[in-house]
N, CA, C and O atoms as a CHARMM CRD file, in Angstrom:
* protein
*
  356
    1    1 MET  N    131.05400 116.53500  47.77800 PROA 1      0.00000
    2    1 MET  CA   130.11900 117.58700  48.34500 PROA 1      0.00000
    3    1 MET  C    130.75600 118.93300  48.26500 PROA 1      0.00000
    4    1 MET  O    131.96300 119.02800  48.48700 PROA 1      0.00000
    5    2 SER  N    130.07900 119.92700  47.98100 PROA 2      0.00000
    6    2 SER  CA   130.69300 121.32000  47.86700 PROA 2      0.00000
    7    2 SER  C    129.75500 122.29000  48.47400 PROA 2      0.00000
    8    2 SER  O    128.54200 122.22700  48.27700 PROA 2      0.00000
    9    3 ASP  N    130.34000 123.21700  49.23900 PROA 3      0.00000
   10    3 ASP  CA   129.63400 124.25800  49.79600 PROA 3      0.00000
   11    3 ASP  C    129.62200 125.56700  49.01500 PROA 3      0.00000
   12    3 ASP  O    130.70500 126.09900  48.77200 PROA 3      0.00000
   13    4 ILE  N    128.51300 126.11600  48.61000 PROA 4      0.00000
   14    4 ILE  CA   128.38700 127.35400  47.97400 PROA 4      0.00000
   15    4 ILE  C    127.54600 128.39600  48.76500 PROA 4      0.00000
   16    4 ILE  O    126.38200 128.15000  49.08400 PROA 4      0.00000
   17    5 THR  N    128.13600 129.51500  49.06000 PROA 5      0.00000
   18    5 THR  CA   127.35100 130.44700  49.95800 PROA 5      0.00000
   19    5 THR  C    126.14400 131.09400  49.15000 PROA 5      0.00000
   20    5 THR  O    125.99900 131.06100  47.92800 PROA 5      0.00000
   21    6 LEU  N    125.29200 131.70000  50.10500 PROA 6      0.00000
   22    6 LEU  CA   124.16700 132.50600  49.37900 PROA 6      0.00000
   23    6 LEU  C    124.67000 133.56800  48.53500 PROA 6      0.00000
   24    6 LEU  O    124.16200 133.77300  47.43200 PROA 6      0.00000
   25    7 SER  N    125.60000 134.23400  48.96100 PROA 7      0.00000
   26    7 SER  CA   126.33800 135.35200  48.15300 PROA 7      0.00000
   27    7 SER  C    126.87700 134.76700  46.87100 PROA 7      0.00000
   28    7 SER  O    126.74400 135.41800  45.83500 PROA 7      0.00000
   29    8 GLU  N    127.44300 133.65200  46.85500 PROA 8      0.00000
   30    8 GLU  CA   127.98500 133.06700  45.65200 PROA 8      0.00000
   31    8 GLU  C    126.85200 132.62500  44.68900 PROA 8      0.00000
   32    8 GLU  O    126.97600 132.70000  43.46700 PROA 8      0.00000
   33    9 LEU  N    125.72000 132.15200  45.32200 PROA 9      0.00000
   34    9 LEU  CA   124.78600 131.65400  44.46200 PROA 9      0.00000
   35    9 LEU  C    123.96500 132.95800  43.77600 PROA 9      0.00000
   36    9 LEU  O    123.39700 132.89000  42.68600 PROA 9      0.00000
   37   10 GLY  N    124.00900 134.05200  44.55600 PROA 10     0.00000
   38   10 GLY  CA   123.35500 135.19900  43.97000 PROA 10     0.00000
   39   10 GLY  C    124.24800 135.91300  42.82700 PROA 10     0.00000
   40   10 GLY  O    123.78600 136.53600  41.87100 PROA 10     0.00000
   41   11 GLU  N    125.65000 135.69800  43.11700 PROA 11     0.00000
   42   11 GLU  CA   126.49200 136.11400  41.96100 PROA 11     0.00000
   43   11 GLU  C    126.38600 135.28100  40.73100 PROA 11     0.00000
   44   11 GLU  O    126.44600 135.86500  39.64900 PROA 11     0.00000
   45   12 LEU  N    126.22200 133.86200  40.76800 PROA 12     0.00000
   46   12 LEU  CA   126.08700 133.07400  39.81000 PROA 12     0.00000
   47   12 LEU  C    124.69300 133.28300  38.99700 PROA 12     0.00000
   48   12 LEU  O    124.60200 133.16200  37.77600 PROA 12     0.00000
   49   13 LEU  N    123.59400 133.62600  39.89300 PROA 13     0.00000
   50   13 LEU  CA   122.33700 133.95300  39.05700 PROA 13     0.00000
   51   13 LEU  C    122.53000 135.14500  38.42700 PROA 13     0.00000
   52   13 LEU  O    122.11400 135.22700  37.27100 PROA 13     0.00000
   53   14 LEU  N    123.16700 136.26500  39.01100 PROA 14     0.00000
   54   14 LEU  CA   123.48500 137.50100  38.32900 PROA 14     0.00000
   55   14 LEU  C    124.11400 137.30200  37.07500 PROA 14     0.00000
   56   14 LEU  O    123.70100 137.95000  36.11300 PROA 14     0.00000
   57   15 GLU  N    125.11800 136.44700  36.93200 PROA 15     0.00000
   58   15 GLU  CA   125.90300 136.16500  35.75300 PROA 15     0.00000
   59   15 GLU  C    125.14100 135.36700  34.81000 PROA 15     0.00000
   60   15 GLU  O    125.29100 135.60900  33.61200 PROA 15     0.00000
   61   16 CYS  N    124.33100 134.43500  35.18600 PROA 16     0.00000
   62   16 CYS  CA   123.57600 133.51300  34.25000 PROA 16     0.00000
   63   16 CYS  C    122.26100 134.28900  33.65600 PROA 16     0.00000
   64   16 CYS  O    121.99200 134.32400  32.45500 PROA 16     0.00000
   65   17 VAL  N    121.57100 134.83900  34.57600 PROA 17     0.00000
   66   17 VAL  CA   120.26300 135.29600  34.11100 PROA 17     0.00000
   67   17 VAL  C    119.95100 136.81700  34.46300 PROA 17     0.00000
   68   17 VAL  O    118.90800 137.31500  34.04000 PROA 17     0.00000
   69   18 GLY  N    120.77900 137.51400  35.18000 PROA 18     0.00000
   70   18 GLY  CA   120.61400 138.83600  35.36400 PROA 18     0.00000
   71   18 GLY  C    120.10600 139.11500  36.73300 PROA 18     0.00000
   72   18 GLY  O    119.83900 138.15700  37.45800 PROA 18     0.00000
   73   19 ALA  N    119.94100 140.37300  37.17400 PROA 19     0.00000
   74   19 ALA  CA   119.65900 140.80900  38.58400 PROA 19     0.00000
   75   19 ALA  C    118.31700 140.37500  39.01100 PROA 19     0.00000
   76   19 ALA  O    117.39400 140.17300  38.22200 PROA 19     0.00000
   77   20 PRO  N    118.23800 140.22900  40.39800 PROA 20     0.00000
   78   20 PRO  CA   116.88400 139.91100  40.89300 PROA 20     0.00000
   79   20 PRO  C    115.82900 141.11700  40.71100 PROA 20     0.00000
   80   20 PRO  O    116.20500 142.22300  40.32200 PROA 20     0.00000
   81   21 GLU  N    114.64700 140.86600  40.98000 PROA 21     0.00000
   82   21 GLU  CA   113.72300 141.95200  41.05800 PROA 21     0.00000
   83   21 GLU  C    114.12200 143.13200  41.83700 PROA 21     0.00000
   84   21 GLU  O    114.83700 143.01100  42.83100 PROA 21     0.00000
   85   22 GLU  N    113.67200 144.31600  41.41000 PROA 22     0.00000
   86   22 GLU  CA   114.20300 145.56600  42.13700 PROA 22     0.00000
   87   22 GLU  C    113.85200 145.44400  43.59600 PROA 22     0.00000
   88   22 GLU  O    112.79200 144.94100  43.96900 PROA 22     0.00000
   89   23 GLY  N    114.72500 145.89500  44.36900 PROA 23     0.00000
   90   23 GLY  CA   114.74000 145.81800  45.90000 PROA 23     0.00000
   91   23 GLY  C    114.92300 144.48100  46.42000 PROA 23     0.00000
   92   23 GLY  O    114.77100 144.31000  47.63000 PROA 23     0.00000
   93   24 MET  N    115.21200 143.56700  45.71500 PROA 24     0.00000
   94   24 MET  CA   115.51400 142.14400  46.27300 PROA 24     0.00000
   95   24 MET  C    117.00000 141.87700  46.21600 PROA 24     0.00000
   96   24 MET  O    117.66700 142.29500  45.27000 PROA 24     0.00000
   97   25 ALA  N    117.51400 141.21000  47.18300 PROA 25     0.00000
   98   25 ALA  CA   118.96700 140.95900  47.29300 PROA 25     0.00000
   99   25 ALA  C    119.20000 139.62000  47.98100 PROA 25     0.00000
  100   25 ALA  O    118.40200 139.15900  48.79700 PROA 25     0.00000
  101   26 PHE  N    120.37100 138.99300  47.60100 PROA 26     0.00000
  102   26 PHE  CA   120.60200 137.67400  48.23100 PROA 26     0.00000
  103   26 PHE  C    121.57700 138.08000  49.29900 PROA 26     0.00000
  104   26 PHE  O    122.79600 137.92500  49.22800 PROA 26     0.00000
  105   27 GLU  N    120.90300 138.62300  50.30900 PROA 27     0.00000
  106   27 GLU  CA   121.74700 138.95400  51.51900 PROA 27     0.00000
  107   27 GLU  C    120.81500 138.75300  52.72400 PROA 27     0.00000
  108   27 GLU  O    119.61900 139.04000  52.68800 PROA 27     0.00000
  109   28 GLY  N    121.45400 138.23500  53.81000 PROA 28     0.00000
  110   28 GLY  CA   120.84700 138.03100  55.11200 PROA 28     0.00000
  111   28 GLY  C    120.09800 136.71600  55.16700 PROA 28     0.00000
  112   28 GLY  O    119.82300 136.06900  54.15700 PROA 28     0.00000
  113   29 GLU  N    119.77100 136.34300  56.44100 PROA 29     0.00000
  114   29 GLU  CA   119.01700 135.11200  56.77100 PROA 29     0.00000
  115   29 GLU  C    117.69900 134.99300  56.02400 PROA 29     0.00000
  116   29 GLU  O    117.34600 133.92300  55.52800 PROA 29     0.00000
  117   30 GLY  N    116.96500 136.12400  55.94800 PROA 30     0.00000
  118   30 GLY  CA   115.64100 136.18900  55.34000 PROA 30     0.00000
  119   30 GLY  C    115.69500 135.69500  53.82400 PROA 30     0.00000
  120   30 GLY  O    114.79100 135.04300  53.30100 PROA 30     0.00000
  121   31 ALA  N    116.73600 136.04300  53.25900 PROA 31     0.00000
  122   31 ALA  CA   116.78600 135.56700  51.73100 PROA 31     0.00000
  123   31 ALA  C    116.86100 134.19700  51.53200 PROA 31     0.00000
  124   31 ALA  O    116.41100 133.71000  50.49500 PROA 31     0.00000
  125   32 LEU  N    117.44500 133.41600  52.51500 PROA 32     0.00000
  126   32 LEU  CA   117.58400 132.08800  52.40800 PROA 32     0.00000
  127   32 LEU  C    116.11400 131.37000  52.11600 PROA 32     0.00000
  128   32 LEU  O    116.04000 130.41400  51.34500 PROA 32     0.00000
  129   33 ASP  N    115.06000 131.85900  52.73200 PROA 33     0.00000
  130   33 ASP  CA   113.80200 131.26900  52.63900 PROA 33     0.00000
  131   33 ASP  C    112.84100 132.17800  51.92800 PROA 33     0.00000
  132   33 ASP  O    111.63600 132.10000  52.17000 PROA 33     0.00000
  133   34 THR  N    113.31900 133.02700  51.07100 PROA 34     0.00000
  134   34 THR  CA   112.61400 133.79400  50.13800 PROA 34     0.00000
  135   34 THR  C    112.43900 132.93100  48.89000 PROA 34     0.00000
  136   34 THR  O    113.45000 132.44800  48.38000 PROA 34     0.00000
  137   35 PRO  N    111.17300 132.68700  48.33100 PROA 35     0.00000
  138   35 PRO  CA   111.03400 131.88700  47.21100 PROA 35     0.00000
  139   35 PRO  C    111.70800 132.60600  46.01300 PROA 35     0.00000
  140   35 PRO  O    111.71200 133.83100  45.88600 PROA 35     0.00000
  141   36 PHE  N    112.32400 131.66400  45.07700 PROA 36     0.00000
  142   36 PHE  CA   113.11900 132.19200  43.87400 PROA 36     0.00000
  143   36 PHE  C    112.17500 133.04400  43.00400 PROA 36     0.00000
  144   36 PHE  O    112.60000 134.00200  42.35900 PROA 36     0.00000
  145   37 LEU  N    110.81100 132.64700  43.00400 PROA 37     0.00000
  146   37 LEU  CA   109.88800 133.52600  42.16500 PROA 37     0.00000
  147   37 LEU  C    109.83800 134.91300  42.70200 PROA 37     0.00000
  148   37 LEU  O    109.68100 135.82900  41.89500 PROA 37     0.00000
  149   38 GLU  N    109.94900 135.16900  43.93700 PROA 38     0.00000
  150   38 GLU  CA   109.89800 136.56300  44.46700 PROA 38     0.00000
  151   38 GLU  C    111.15300 137.30400  44.11200 PROA 38     0.00000
  152   38 GLU  O    111.17000 138.53400  44.15100 PROA 38     0.00000
  153   39 PHE  N    112.22900 136.58400  43.75800 PROA 39     0.00000
  154   39 PHE  CA   113.38200 137.28000  43.29600 PROA 39     0.00000
  155   39 PHE  C    113.34900 137.44500  41.75100 PROA 39     0.00000
  156   39 PHE  O    114.17300 138.13600  41.15100 PROA 39     0.00000
  157   40 GLY  N    112.33400 136.75800  41.14700 PROA 40     0.00000
  158   40 GLY  CA   112.05300 136.93700  39.72100 PROA 40     0.00000
  159   40 GLY  C    112.76800 135.95700  38.91800 PROA 40     0.00000
  160   40 GLY  O    113.01800 136.14900  37.72800 PROA 40     0.00000
  161   41 TYR  N    113.16500 134.70300  39.68000 PROA 41     0.00000
  162   41 TYR  CA   113.83900 133.63000  38.94500 PROA 41     0.00000
  163   41 TYR  C    112.87800 132.46300  38.87700 PROA 41     0.00000
  164   41 TYR  O    112.34500 132.01500  39.89300 PROA 41     0.00000
  165   42 ASP  N    112.65600 131.95700  37.61500 PROA 42     0.00000
  166   42 ASP  CA   111.82100 130.73800  37.44600 PROA 42     0.00000
  167   42 ASP  C    112.76300 129.48000  37.37900 PROA 42     0.00000
  168   42 ASP  O    113.97400 129.51500  37.59200 PROA 42     0.00000
  169   43 SER  N    112.04800 128.39200  37.06000 PROA 43     0.00000
  170   43 SER  CA   112.65400 127.11600  37.06900 PROA 43     0.00000
  171   43 SER  C    113.77900 127.05900  36.02200 PROA 43     0.00000
  172   43 SER  O    114.80100 126.39900  36.21200 PROA 43     0.00000
  173   44 LEU  N    113.54000 127.81000  34.85700 PROA 44     0.00000
  174   44 LEU  CA   114.62400 127.79800  33.78600 PROA 44     0.00000
  175   44 LEU  C    115.84400 128.45900  34.24900 PROA 44     0.00000
  176   44 LEU  O    116.96400 128.02900  33.97100 PROA 44     0.00000
  177   45 ALA  N    115.60800 129.60700  35.02300 PROA 45     0.00000
  178   45 ALA  CA   116.86600 130.28700  35.55600 PROA 45     0.00000
  179   45 ALA  C    117.58700 129.33100  36.50600 PROA 45     0.00000
  180   45 ALA  O    118.81800 129.34400  36.52900 PROA 45     0.00000
  181   46 LEU  N    116.90100 128.51300  37.28100 PROA 46     0.00000
  182   46 LEU  CA   117.69400 127.63600  38.18900 PROA 46     0.00000
  183   46 LEU  C    118.30600 126.58100  37.42200 PROA 46     0.00000
  184   46 LEU  O    119.36700 126.11500  37.83700 PROA 46     0.00000
  185   47 LEU  N    117.76000 126.11500  36.30300 PROA 47     0.00000
  186   47 LEU  CA   118.54400 125.02400  35.53600 PROA 47     0.00000
  187   47 LEU  C    119.75400 125.71900  34.84700 PROA 47     0.00000
  188   47 LEU  O    120.81100 125.10600  34.69900 PROA 47     0.00000
  189   48 GLN  N    119.61000 126.86100  34.47400 PROA 48     0.00000
  190   48 GLN  CA   120.77700 127.52600  33.97700 PROA 48     0.00000
  191   48 GLN  C    121.84300 127.61200  34.89600 PROA 48     0.00000
  192   48 GLN  O    122.97000 127.26800  34.54300 PROA 48     0.00000
  193   49 VAL  N    121.58800 128.09400  36.20400 PROA 49     0.00000
  194   49 VAL  CA   122.56000 128.27800  37.19900 PROA 49     0.00000
  195   49 VAL  C    123.09100 126.95500  37.67100 PROA 49     0.00000
  196   49 VAL  O    124.27100 126.87600  38.01400 PROA 49     0.00000
  197   50 THR  N    122.28600 125.89500  37.71000 PROA 50     0.00000
  198   50 THR  CA   122.85900 124.64500  38.13400 PROA 50     0.00000
  199   50 THR  C    123.90000 124.01700  37.14700 PROA 50     0.00000
  200   50 THR  O    124.82000 123.27700  37.49600 PROA 50     0.00000
  201   51 SER  N    123.62500 124.41800  35.85200 PROA 51     0.00000
  202   51 SER  CA   124.51200 123.99100  34.74800 PROA 51     0.00000
  203   51 SER  C    125.91600 124.57000  34.99400 PROA 51     0.00000
  204   51 SER  O    126.93900 123.89900  34.86300 PROA 51     0.00000
  205   52 VAL  N    125.89300 125.79400  35.34100 PROA 52     0.00000
  206   52 VAL  CA   127.18400 126.52400  35.74700 PROA 52     0.00000
  207   52 VAL  C    127.75700 126.00200  37.04000 PROA 52     0.00000
  208   52 VAL  O    128.97800 125.89100  37.14600 PROA 52     0.00000
  209   53 ILE  N    126.95300 125.67500  38.02800 PROA 53     0.00000
  210   53 ILE  CA   127.57200 125.06400  39.28500 PROA 53     0.00000
  211   53 ILE  C    128.09700 123.77200  38.89000 PROA 53     0.00000
  212   53 ILE  O    129.13500 123.38900  39.43000 PROA 53     0.00000
  213   54 ASN  N    127.49000 123.00400  37.97000 PROA 54     0.00000
  214   54 ASN  CA   128.11600 121.73200  37.59400 PROA 54     0.00000
  215   54 ASN  C    129.44100 121.96100  37.08500 PROA 54     0.00000
  216   54 ASN  O    130.38000 121.34600  37.58900 PROA 54     0.00000
  217   55 ARG  N    129.64500 122.85400  36.04900 PROA 55     0.00000
  218   55 ARG  CA   130.80700 123.14400  35.51100 PROA 55     0.00000
  219   55 ARG  C    131.91200 123.73100  36.38100 PROA 55     0.00000
  220   55 ARG  O    133.08600 123.36800  36.32100 PROA 55     0.00000
  221   56 LYS  N    131.43400 124.66900  37.19300 PROA 56     0.00000
  222   56 LYS  CA   132.39100 125.43800  38.03600 PROA 56     0.00000
  223   56 LYS  C    132.88200 124.58900  39.25500 PROA 56     0.00000
  224   56 LYS  O    134.04800 124.58400  39.64800 PROA 56     0.00000
  225   57 TYR  N    131.90000 123.90200  39.78400 PROA 57     0.00000
  226   57 TYR  CA   132.22400 123.18900  41.06600 PROA 57     0.00000
  227   57 TYR  C    132.13200 121.68200  40.91800 PROA 57     0.00000
  228   57 TYR  O    132.34400 120.97700  41.90400 PROA 57     0.00000
  229   58 GLY  N    131.82500 121.14200  39.73100 PROA 58     0.00000
  230   58 GLY  CA   131.75300 119.66900  39.64300 PROA 58     0.00000
  231   58 GLY  C    130.77600 119.05900  40.33300 PROA 58     0.00000
  232   58 GLY  O    130.84600 117.86600  40.62700 PROA 58     0.00000
  233   59 VAL  N    129.73400 119.85500  40.66800 PROA 59     0.00000
  234   59 VAL  CA   128.47100 119.25100  41.46100 PROA 59     0.00000
  235   59 VAL  C    127.40300 118.72100  40.54600 PROA 59     0.00000
  236   59 VAL  O    126.97900 119.47000  39.66500 PROA 59     0.00000
  237   60 VAL  N    126.90900 117.45600  40.67400 PROA 60     0.00000
  238   60 VAL  CA   125.88700 116.94900  39.69900 PROA 60     0.00000
  239   60 VAL  C    124.59000 116.95100  40.40600 PROA 60     0.00000
  240   60 VAL  O    124.42100 116.27500  41.42100 PROA 60     0.00000
  241   61 LEU  N    123.62800 117.73300  39.86600 PROA 61     0.00000
  242   61 LEU  CA   122.36600 118.03600  40.44100 PROA 61     0.00000
  243   61 LEU  C    121.28000 117.52700  39.55700 PROA 61     0.00000
  244   61 LEU  O    121.32900 117.83400  38.36600 PROA 61     0.00000
  245   62 ASP  N    120.32300 116.80000  39.99100 PROA 62     0.00000
  246   62 ASP  CA   119.12000 116.29400  39.22100 PROA 62     0.00000
  247   62 ASP  C    118.14900 117.39500  38.83300 PROA 62     0.00000
  248   62 ASP  O    117.62200 118.11900  39.67800 PROA 62     0.00000
  249   63 ASP  N    117.92600 117.50100  37.50100 PROA 63     0.00000
  250   63 ASP  CA   117.18200 118.51300  37.01800 PROA 63     0.00000
  251   63 ASP  C    115.67400 118.58800  37.72300 PROA 63     0.00000
  252   63 ASP  O    115.12200 119.64900  38.01500 PROA 63     0.00000
  253   64 ASP  N    115.15500 117.36400  37.92500 PROA 64     0.00000
  254   64 ASP  CA   113.76700 117.32600  38.65600 PROA 64     0.00000
  255   64 ASP  C    113.87900 117.73000  40.06600 PROA 64     0.00000
  256   64 ASP  O    112.96200 118.39400  40.54700 PROA 64     0.00000
  257   65 ALA  N    114.84100 117.42400  40.74600 PROA 65     0.00000
  258   65 ALA  CA   114.96500 118.01800  42.12900 PROA 65     0.00000
  259   65 ALA  C    115.22700 119.47000  42.16300 PROA 65     0.00000
  260   65 ALA  O    114.73700 120.21000  43.01700 PROA 65     0.00000
  261   66 VAL  N    116.03500 119.87200  41.18700 PROA 66     0.00000
  262   66 VAL  CA   116.39100 121.41900  41.11900 PROA 66     0.00000
  263   66 VAL  C    114.93700 122.15200  40.83000 PROA 66     0.00000
  264   66 VAL  O    114.63700 123.16100  41.46700 PROA 66     0.00000
  265   67 ALA  N    114.18600 121.67500  39.98600 PROA 67     0.00000
  266   67 ALA  CA   112.90100 122.21000  39.70600 PROA 67     0.00000
  267   67 ALA  C    111.99700 122.36200  41.03300 PROA 67     0.00000
  268   67 ALA  O    111.10100 123.20400  41.08800 PROA 67     0.00000
  269   68 GLU  N    112.27100 121.56100  42.01200 PROA 68     0.00000
  270   68 GLU  CA   111.40400 121.49200  43.15100 PROA 68     0.00000
  271   68 GLU  C    112.08800 122.33800  44.26400 PROA 68     0.00000
  272   68 GLU  O    111.58000 122.41800  45.38200 PROA 68     0.00000
  273   69 ALA  N    113.25400 122.97100  43.93800 PROA 69     0.00000
  274   69 ALA  CA   114.00400 123.90400  44.95700 PROA 69     0.00000
  275   69 ALA  C    113.20800 125.16400  44.97900 PROA 69     0.00000
  276   69 ALA  O    113.41000 125.88300  44.00100 PROA 69     0.00000
  277   70 GLU  N    112.50500 125.52800  45.69900 PROA 70     0.00000
  278   70 GLU  CA   111.65900 126.76200  45.73200 PROA 70     0.00000
  279   70 GLU  C    112.45700 128.03000  46.47800 PROA 70     0.00000
  280   70 GLU  O    112.15100 129.20700  46.28800 PROA 70     0.00000
  281   71 THR  N    113.34100 127.66200  47.20400 PROA 71     0.00000
  282   71 THR  CA   114.21000 128.75400  47.96400 PROA 71     0.00000
  283   71 THR  C    115.73800 128.54700  47.88400 PROA 71     0.00000
  284   71 THR  O    116.26300 127.46300  47.63300 PROA 71     0.00000
  285   72 PRO  N    116.34900 129.62100  48.10700 PROA 72     0.00000
  286   72 PRO  CA   117.86500 129.49800  48.02100 PROA 72     0.00000
  287   72 PRO  C    118.36000 128.49200  49.09600 PROA 72     0.00000
  288   72 PRO  O    119.34600 127.79400  48.85700 PROA 72     0.00000
  289   73 ARG  N    117.70100 128.40500  50.26200 PROA 73     0.00000
  290   73 ARG  CA   118.14800 127.36500  51.23900 PROA 73     0.00000
  291   73 ARG  C    118.08700 125.97800  50.77300 PROA 73     0.00000
  292   73 ARG  O    118.99000 125.17500  51.01000 PROA 73     0.00000
  293   74 MET  N    116.90200 125.65600  50.03100 PROA 74     0.00000
  294   74 MET  CA   116.73900 124.41600  49.42900 PROA 74     0.00000
  295   74 MET  C    117.73100 124.01700  48.46000 PROA 74     0.00000
  296   74 MET  O    118.20000 122.87900  48.51100 PROA 74     0.00000
  297   75 LEU  N    118.11100 124.88500  47.54000 PROA 75     0.00000
  298   75 LEU  CA   119.02400 124.62800  46.57100 PROA 75     0.00000
  299   75 LEU  C    120.37300 124.45400  47.13200 PROA 75     0.00000
  300   75 LEU  O    121.08700 123.54100  46.71800 PROA 75     0.00000
  301   76 LEU  N    120.80300 125.32600  48.11300 PROA 76     0.00000
  302   76 LEU  CA   122.12200 125.27900  48.59300 PROA 76     0.00000
  303   76 LEU  C    122.31200 123.94700  49.44700 PROA 76     0.00000
  304   76 LEU  O    123.42900 123.44600  49.57500 PROA 76     0.00000
  305   77 LYS  N    121.28700 123.45300  49.96500 PROA 77     0.00000
  306   77 LYS  CA   121.22800 122.19600  50.72500 PROA 77     0.00000
  307   77 LYS  C    121.48600 121.06500  49.71200 PROA 77     0.00000
  308   77 LYS  O    122.28700 120.16100  49.95200 PROA 77     0.00000
  309   78 MET  N    120.76300 121.15200  48.54700 PROA 78     0.00000
  310   78 MET  CA   120.99600 120.11900  47.48600 PROA 78     0.00000
  311   78 MET  C    122.43000 120.15800  46.99100 PROA 78     0.00000
  312   78 MET  O    122.98200 119.09300  46.71600 PROA 78     0.00000
  313   79 VAL  N    123.04500 121.26300  46.86200 PROA 79     0.00000
  314   79 VAL  CA   124.32900 121.36800  46.29400 PROA 79     0.00000
  315   79 VAL  C    125.38700 120.81300  47.37100 PROA 79     0.00000
  316   79 VAL  O    126.40800 120.21800  47.02700 PROA 79     0.00000
  317   80 ALA  N    125.04700 121.06300  48.68300 PROA 80     0.00000
  318   80 ALA  CA   125.99900 120.66100  49.54500 PROA 80     0.00000
  319   80 ALA  C    125.92800 119.11400  49.67600 PROA 80     0.00000
  320   80 ALA  O    126.95500 118.48800  49.93900 PROA 80     0.00000
  321   81 ALA  N    124.85500 118.54500  49.51700 PROA 81     0.00000
  322   81 ALA  CA   124.60400 117.08500  49.56900 PROA 81     0.00000
  323   81 ALA  C    124.92300 116.31900  48.20000 PROA 81     0.00000
  324   81 ALA  O    125.04500 115.09400  48.17700 PROA 81     0.00000
  325   82 ALA  N    125.03800 117.03600  47.18200 PROA 82     0.00000
  326   82 ALA  CA   125.13600 116.35800  45.85300 PROA 82     0.00000
  327   82 ALA  C    126.56800 115.86700  45.61600 PROA 82     0.00000
  328   82 ALA  O    127.54700 116.50900  45.99700 PROA 82     0.00000
  329   83 PRO  N    126.64200 114.67800  44.95800 PROA 83     0.00000
  330   83 PRO  CA   127.94300 114.08000  44.62600 PROA 83     0.00000
  331   83 PRO  C    128.72900 115.02600  43.64400 PROA 83     0.00000
  332   83 PRO  O    128.07200 115.74600  42.89200 PROA 83     0.00000
  333   84 GLN  N    129.95300 115.05700  43.61700 PROA 84     0.00000
  334   84 GLN  CA   130.77800 115.82100  42.62700 PROA 84     0.00000
  335   84 GLN  C    131.01200 114.84800  41.50200 PROA 84     0.00000
  336   84 GLN  O    131.06400 113.62600  41.64600 PROA 84     0.00000
  337   85 ALA  N    131.15000 115.50400  40.36400 PROA 85     0.00000
  338   85 ALA  CA   131.33900 114.64200  39.05100 PROA 85     0.00000
  339   85 ALA  C    132.51900 113.75000  39.21700 PROA 85     0.00000
  340   85 ALA  O    133.59600 114.22000  39.58500 PROA 85     0.00000
  341   86 GLY  N    132.36800 112.52000  38.97100 PROA 86     0.00000
  342   86 GLY  CA   133.46200 111.53000  39.02800 PROA 86     0.00000
  343   86 GLY  C    133.72800 110.95900  40.44300 PROA 86     0.00000
  344   86 GLY  O    134.64800 110.18100  40.69300 PROA 86     0.00000
  345   87 ALA  N    132.89200 111.39300  41.28200 PROA 87     0.00000
  346   87 ALA  CA   132.85000 110.78200  42.69000 PROA 87     0.00000
  347   87 ALA  C    132.17600 109.52500  42.60700 PROA 87     0.00000
  348   87 ALA  O    131.22100 109.34900  41.85100 PROA 87     0.00000
  349   88 VAL  N    132.69700 108.54300  43.44900 PROA 88     0.00000
  350   88 VAL  CA   132.05000 107.34300  43.51600 PROA 88     0.00000
  351   88 VAL  C    131.14600 107.33500  44.82700 PROA 88     0.00000
  352   88 VAL  O    131.53500 107.71400  45.93200 PROA 88     0.00000
  353   89 ARG  N    129.92700 106.86200  44.54300 PROA 89     0.00000
  354   89 ARG  CA   128.95000 106.72900  45.65100 PROA 89     0.00000
  355   89 ARG  C    128.98700 105.73400  46.44200 PROA 89     0.00000
  356   89 ARG  O    128.16800 105.64100  47.35600 PROA 89     0.00000
């Protein structure tokens, strides 16, 4: 299991696919439940960032599950609950 903060997720998305829509920010409690599409990030962007999460944190995420993560809160919960690469279940 690995914990990634909302701020870290925002930084990873910025590095991978660019800045969110103008006026949008990965800050505060409200951002946790804002759909990724409102930030301007689609499912392809999420797959790109989860690939980086896998490499950087050793977290293994299922692509189909990631595609269903509509908000940062949902993705962060998946990351926290996911096994790390090489971990025994």
